Structure formats: structure tokens, C-alpha cells
N, C-alpha and C positions, 0 to 999 in steps of 0.2 A: 504493500500500500504506500501511497504518497501522502504524507501527513505533515501539516504545518502547525506548529505550536507557537501561539502568541504568548510570550512571557517565559523567560528563562530562569526564573527564581527557583525556589526549592520544589514547588509542585511541578513546574515545567521540566526541571532536571529529572525528577523521579519518573515522569511519564516518558521522557526521551530515553532514559536508561533502560526502561522495559521494552522499548520499541526499536532501538537503533540497529540491533543485530540483524533483524529480518525485514526491515522496512526503510524506505527513504524518508528521512526526517529533516525538516528545516525548522529552526528555532529563530524567532524574530523578537528582539528586545531592544528597548531604548538605551540600556546600559551596556556599553561596549565591554566592560569587565566580565559580563556573563559569558562571553565567548571563551575566556580563559578557563572558567569553571567547567565549561562543557567540552573542553579540548580532549578529554580522555574518551569521549564518546564519538562514534562515527556519525556525526550529524553536520549539516550545513548551518552555520550561524550567520545571521545578518543583523546589523544594527538599524533599527527603525521603529516607527510607531505602528502598532498593529491595528489602530483604528483608521489609518490613512490608506485609502484605496491604492494610491501609487506604490506605497511600500508593500502592500499585499500583492500587487502585480509582480513586483520585483522578487517576491518570495514564491511566485508561481501558485498562489492560493487559488486562482481560478481553475486550475487543473487538478487540485488536490482531491483525494478521496475523502479526507476529513480535515477540518480546521478546528483546533482546540485552543480556546482562549482562557488562560489561567493566570493573568496578572492579578495584582492586588487591587486593581481599579475596576469596579463593576461596569462603569460606563465604557471603558476601553474594551472590555470583554464582549459586551453586548454589541457595540458598534462594529467591532472587528468581525464578529460572526455574521452580522447582517450584511456587511460589505463583502465578505468572502462569498456568501451565498449569491449575492448580486453579481459577482465576478464569474460564478460558475462552479464553485466548490460543491461537491456531492453532499456533504454533511457538515454540520457545525455543532459545537458544544461549548457552552460558556459557563465558567464558574461565577457565582454571584454570592453576595453576603447580605442581600436585602430582600425581604419578603415581597416587596412591590414588584420586583422583576419576575419572581415566580408567578405571581398572579397575572401580570400583564401578558406573559408569553404562554399561559396555559392553553391547551387545545380549545379552539373556538373562543378564545379570549379576545380582549380588545386589540392586541397587536395583530393577531391572525385575521381579524375582521377587516384590517386595512392592508392586508397582503404582506405583513412582516412576520417572519417565523424563524425560530431557532430550534433545531431538532432536539436538543437536550440541554437542560440547565441543571447544574449541580450546586447544592447549597451545603458545603461541608460542615459548617458550624451547626446546622440543624441536625445533621446525621450524628455528630459528636454529642450534642445535647440529648438526643434520644437515647444514645448508648449509655450516657451517664445516668439518666433517670432510670433506665432499665436495671443498671447495676445497683443503684441506691435502693430500689424496691426489693432486691433479693439479698438479704443479709448473708454475709460470708462469701458470696460468689465474687471471684476476682475478674471474671470475664463472662460475656454472654453473647448469644446470637439468636435471632428469630428468623425462621425460613417458612416458605410456603404459606405466606399470608398469616403467620402466627400459629399455624397448626403444628409446626416442628420447632423445638427449642433446644438450644445448647447452653450448658452452664459449666464453668470451670471453678473448681475449689482447690485450695491448698489444704491438705489433710493435716489435722492436728491430733495429738494423743487423745484417745477416747472417742474419736470420730467413728461413725459407721463405715463399714466396708473395708476396714483395715485388717491386715493379717492373713486372710484366707485368699485362695486363688479365685480368679474371676469366675471360673466355672461353678464355684460353690457359693458365690455371693447371692444373697437374697435381695436383689434390687427390686424397686417397684416395677410392676408390669409395664411393658413398652418403654423400658429405659435400657440403654447400652452404655458401657464404658468404651469410648471411642478413641481415647488418647491418654497418654501419661507423660509428664515431664519430670525427669529425675536427673539430678546432677547436670541440669541445663540441656538435657538431650530429650528430644521428643521421640516416642515410639508408639506404634499402634499395637496395643497389648493383645495377647492371645488368651485362651482359656486357662493356661497354666501360669499366667502372670499374676503377681500379687501387688497389693497397694500398701504403702506404709506412711507413717507421719513424715511430712516434708514433701511428699509427692504433690505435684499439681495434676489433678485428674479432670478430664473432660468427659462430660456425660451428654448424651443426646437422647431425645425421646419425644413423645407426644406432649402437647402443652399441659394436659391434665396430669399426666404421670410425672412431669417435671415439677409441677407444684407440690406433689407428694414428696419427691426427692428433696426439694428445698426445705420442706417442713422437717425433714429428718436432721438436717444440719442446723436449722434455727426454727424451733417450734413456735416462738413468740410471734404474735400478729399485732402487737401494740403499735401505736403511731411512733414514728421515728423522730429523733432529734437530729436535724441535719444542719451543718454549718457550711455555707458557701463563701469562699474567699475569692472575690472578683464578681462584679455585677455588670460586666460588659454584655455584648450580644449573646454569647453562649450562656453566661450566667443568668441573663434574663430568661432565656428559653428554658433552662433547667428550673429556675425558680417558679416560672409560670405553671409548669406541670406539677411540681412538688407542692406548691401552694394550694392547688386544687385538690390534692390528696389529704389536706388538713393535717399535714405533718407540722411539727414545731420547727420553724425555719428561722435561722439566723444568717444574715447576709452582711459581709464585711466589704466595704467599698471605700477606696481612698479618695476618689474625686467627690467633692462636696455636692455639686449640682447633680451628678449621677445618683448619689446616695439619696438625695431629696426626692428624685423621681421614683426610685425603687420603693421608698417608703409610701408614696402615693399609690403606686401600682399594686403593692402587696401589703395591705393594711394589717393582716394578721401576722406578718413576719416582723422580727426585730432586726432593723437595719442599723448597723454601726458604721460611722465614718471613721476609718482608721486603716492601719497597715496590718494585713493579715500575717505578717512575719514578726509582729510585735508580741513577744512572749508575755509581757506584762498585761497587754490587752486581752490576750487569750485566757490567761489565768484569772484576770479580774472579772470577766464575764462567765467564768466557770464553763468554758467550752470543752473542758475535759469530759463533761457529761454528755457530749454528742455521741450519737451512734455512728454517724458518718461525717467525715470532713471531705469536702470537694474543693481542691485548689485549682482555680479555673481562670486565672489572669492570663494576659498575653505574654507574660515574662516567665520563661522556663526556670530561671534562677529563683525567682520569688516563689513559684509553685513548688520547687524542690524544697526550699527552706521551710515553707509553710507545712508541707507534708511531713517533713522530718520532725518539726515541732509537734504536729498532731500525733505522730507515733510516740514521741516522748511523753506526751500527756496521757497516753494510754487509750486514745480513741480507737475503737475496734476496727473500723474500716476507713481507709484513706484512698480517695480516687484523685488522680492527678492528670491535668492536661499537659501534654508535651507538644510544643509548637514545632520543634525541629526533630525530625524523625531520628537523626543520628544520636539524639540525647536519650532515646528510650531505654537503651540497654544500660546506660549509666544510672537511670532512675531505678531499674530493677536491681542493679548490683548493690545499691545502698538500702534495699529493703522495701521499695515502693512497689506493691504488688499489682496495682491497677493503673499503670501509666497509659493513657489513651492519646493517640496521635490523630490530630484532626485531618491530616492529609492522607493517611494510609488507606482508609476505606474509600475516599474520593478517587484516588489513583486507580484502585481496583475497579471502581465503577466505570471509569473511562475505558479501561481495557475490556471490560465486559461489553460496553456499548460498541466498541469497534469489532466485536465478534471475531477475535483472532484465532479461536479454536472452537472445538465442539462443546465446551463447557462454560458455564457461568461460575466465576470464582466468587462465591457469596460471602466468605468470611475468612479472616486470617486468625490463626491461633498463635499469638505471641511472636509473629514473624518466623516461626519454626515449622508451621504446618498450615494447611488450609482446608476449607470445606468447598467442594465443587459440586455443582448441580449439573447433571447431564441427562439426556433422554436415551433410554435403552433403544437401540435402532429397531425400526419396523421390520427389517429383514434379519434380525439377530436370532440366535438359537434360543429356544425356550428350555427351561430346566431349572432345577433347584440350585441354590447358591453353592451347596456342597459339591454339586456336579460341575457347574460352570466355573466356580472359583471367583474370588474378588480380584481386582487389579493388584499388582505387586505393591507391597508396602502401603496398603490402603485397607480401608474398611468401609463397607456400605452401611452407614448408620441409620438411614431411613429411606423409605420408598413412598412416593406420592403416586397413588393410582386412582384416577377418576375421582379426585377430591377426597380420597380416603388415605390416611397415613398408616403404613405398616412399618413396624420395627422388626427387622428380619432376623432369622436364625438360619441354620444350615438347611432347613427343609423348605424355606421360603422360595417360591418359584418366581423367577424373573420373567416378565411379559413385555413384549414390544410395546413401546409407548410409555413405560414406567419412567417416572422422574426419580433418578437415583441421587441421593445426597451422600457424597463420598468424602471421608476424612483421609487425607493423604499428606505425605511429607512435602516439604517445599520443593518447587520446581519439578513436580512429578507429572506434569500434564502430558508430556510425550509418552510416558509409559502407559498412562490411562487411555490415550488415543490408540496405542498399539493393542491394548486389551480389547477395546471396542472393535477394532478390526478383526481380532482373532475370533470373537464370538460371532461375527457375521460370517467369517470363512467356514466355521464349523457347520453352519446350516447350508452353506453353498457347496 
């Protein structure tokens, strides 16, 4: 494919890094120094404004299969996509940070009514906010995912002494019905466990199952259903979206925001919340307001250093669950190494959404598991062999965690039959897409 990326910052770099080996990629940015950062990739870099039609012509956007606009400026992204489509680009995708653009460009919305359309808009901050809220609502979970319109759920827990499911082999575990252990992280290594594998304190364990069964699983780790005490450090756009959802849950909500005017607005928007104007890294403030009584602390400013310090202070105060926003993807592993168990990167899911939109392979890459593994959704081919899982076998180094068949979810075992048209949710090691495609080819050949 011929792909033009408007914006060579961190998001543009990550997208280019995923595409440059197999596709022709051009990156257009106003900052000439971005070219040096992209020098290690096999891409063409041009200095220019992505909202300028002449610059887009120079980047050959008119003949591009896709134009992806991912600068930090919504207006540039939207104008760049509209101009690229006007020049003849096949598809366009814009990153935005404001809801008004989502509403304006929705199907049959006001922009489409006057002939202006963008094929796809991505709002990474909203995706991050939804993920944070989902984690807050499930005590003890350090990561989560929801698939098939909410019918399939994934939860990750770090096991502690006395937790359920430790000690025995997986084959002997009494899990809730329709729940599977689909992954284990031990000593920083991800494995797809077999029936003879066991779980022990310190392991991070990934479970997958139907929504109802996963609620039962969550209750085994944390049976309490009381309202939560939640502290948010940072009341910017993401903080606002998180607060709006948690406020409607009637949780006890504390918001710490340093900007005076923003704090005043937050107090008006969320009258049941306690809004404090201050620095979330001020230990004296945290102790004075007894924030050690919080069930969850969410550090959600735009500053990684502040988020890290606030998270470490929260752990020092004994807050059971700490969720941290990480703006720069390369900082995520650092946060993990110092004991922050739920570092969430705003761009990671967004980049994967771009790759899915481009349809580069047969699968949708629907979730990442700590950058060590992923969940892929693919359709079992219409001309593939029928048979039980024990006969056909799973893809190498992978596990089929769930099957969606005509709006019904099946959690498979060895006797489960695979049928053409089934949607398979496969947990697999990182960069394993090629092996899974080979597996798909092999099951087709058996019938042929």
C-alpha cells in the first residue's frame, strides 16, 4: 500500500514503524527534526504543512491508498484529510481530541450533508478514559478488555497469597463456567498455559470468558460491591471523561487539579465530587485530605513524571489500586519496573486501531496484553475443515479463548467443533500473525 502520514510525532512514528517494512510510507511534518527521528525507518520524509493542498500534492497524497493525519492539531488533521480526499486519496483517517468533530463527521451528519466526509476518526483520549473507568469498576484487575459488543470479557490479575486458583494445575482448577485461563506472565515472560501449568502468587494471569461468568470471577477476587472511593489526579480532557462516568456511578470522587479556572469548572460540572486545587504530587496535601482511604488512585495528567511520582506516593500511602496514564509509550516499561501495575498508554490502542482499519491481514488485532501478547479476532474460513479443536488443533503458541457464533458466545474445550463463519478470539504471542495466517491456510488445505 501507498500510505501518507501527516504528523511525524510519537503517534506518526509508531504507525510508520509498523508499516514501513511492507508498504510505501511518506511522512509529512512541519518540523524538519522529525526527519532525523524517522531516519532509522524506510520511509520518505518531507517537511511541510499537511493541511496545505500543494504540500499534499508534493507528498503524492492524491494517489495514496490511505492518508492518516495524526498531528496534535485537530484542525490540521481534519483539513488534511478533507484535502487529501479532494486530491484523490482512496481513504482518510484523522485523529481528533474534541467531541464536536466526532459529531460533525458522523454518518449522515452535518458534514456529510454538504459533501464533506472523512472515512474514520479516532479519539484516543476517549478510548483511554473508557479503559480507565472499566479498570476502576473491577477491583484488583490490572488490565481488561471487552470484545464482541460486550459479550466477551478479558481480565488480568496479579495473584497474591491466598488468592483463588493458586497451587493446582489448570486442568484441576474449579473456574467459573465459561471462563478460561488464556495467558500467564511470570518473570516478565508471557506464555499460553496448558492443562499441566500451575499458577502461583506473583503471576499475572489473564482470564477470558462470557460477560456473566467474568462477573462471577471478579467477585471471587473482590466480593465487596460497596461504592468506591476514587481519587483522580488531573482534571484535563481525559480526567473529565473519567470523572463524568464515575460521577454517574455515585462513587465518592475526589479530583485534584492544579489550574484554578479548570478546578472551578470541575466543581460546577461534578457537584457531588470534592474538587481540590493543588498539586497531586504534594504528599502533605494527600495526607491532609486522608487520600490514603481511597480504593483507587488514577494519575491522569499530561506529564509522565508527575503521574509516576503521584502513583508512587499513592502506593506508599497504601492505596490498593493505582492506575497511571503514560503519554510516551517508551516510558511504560519503566513504570512497570518501579511497581506500577496498570500503566495505560493513550496511543497504543489508537495505533492498533489504525492498523486494523487498513486491513493489513486477515485478523483484527483487538487488544494488547502488556505489549507481550495480543488478542486477535478472525473468521474461520467458509471453505475450512470442520472438526473439533482437539482434531484440528489451535494455531502455534496460541489459544482460542472464545468463539462468537451467530450472536452466541462459546468458551471452547477440546470437543468444541469449529464451523465456517465462526469468529475466533485468539490469544497469541506478539508478532505471531504470520503463523496464524499459515494455520488458517492449513485448515483450508485439509478440506481441499
